[in-house]
C-alpha positions, 0 to 999 in steps of 0.5 A: 500499499505504500508504494501504491501512494509513493508511485502517486506521490511521484506522478504528482510531484511530475505534474508539478515538475512539468508545470515549473519546467513549462511556466516557470522557468519561462520567466526566470531564464539565463539568456534563454536557456532554462534548468531542465528540471526533468533529468533531476526529477529522473535522476532522483528517482533512479537513484532513490528508488531502482533503476527499473522506476528511474527508467519507467518515470524517464521514458514516460516522462520522455513520452509526454514531453514528446507528445507536448513538445511536437518534436520526433516521438522517442527522443525524450523518452530514449534520453531520459530513460538513459539517465534512468537506467544511469541513475540507477547504475550512480546508486550502486556505485556513489553515495547520496549523502554528499552534495558534491557527488550529487551536484557531480552526477547532475552534471554529468547526467544533464550533458549526456541528455543534451548531447544524446538529444542534440545527436538524436535532433541532427540526426533525425534532421530536426536541427543543424550543426551550430556547435558554439550555440551549443557549448552555450546552451549546455554551460548554461543549463548545466549551471542552472541544474546545478544551482537548482539542486543545491537549493532542492536537495535538502528536500529530495534528500528526506523524501528521498530516504524514505522512498529508498527505505521502502523500495530496498529496505534497510539492506546497508551492509549488503549494498555495496557487496 
């Protein structure tokens, strides 16, 4: 029963993230670049729940974004699904207690997401090669995502450990072996 309630809360949080991304951060951007909180959300679901949950939420959010944004179906779904997979790998190899580690995870996943999205958009002929503009967008988005993660990490950490205890149990010693 608790897992059902947690999933309902995660879906509600996904709608809040979508609202923030589409409405709130359109007003607060730097040079037209806004943070990608979908990447942060999928990263934290994969870190605290499980790799499978990260992939499911990543692909689901990606499909919704593909339909809403109107680009080729599958680009966001594939990229966010890969972020969910990578976050499950991060969970096994890194500690979630250090803010520096979390910031590096956000940096890495944001870079991976944007590079994959750019390559897939280029392959599907949705955009041309504009390398200087692409580097500027990545730099600003990474900076924005890291700053946002520093601000909201205490909230995410408390809820995340609750989710982790429900999904993974309290297997502290066996988790690293």
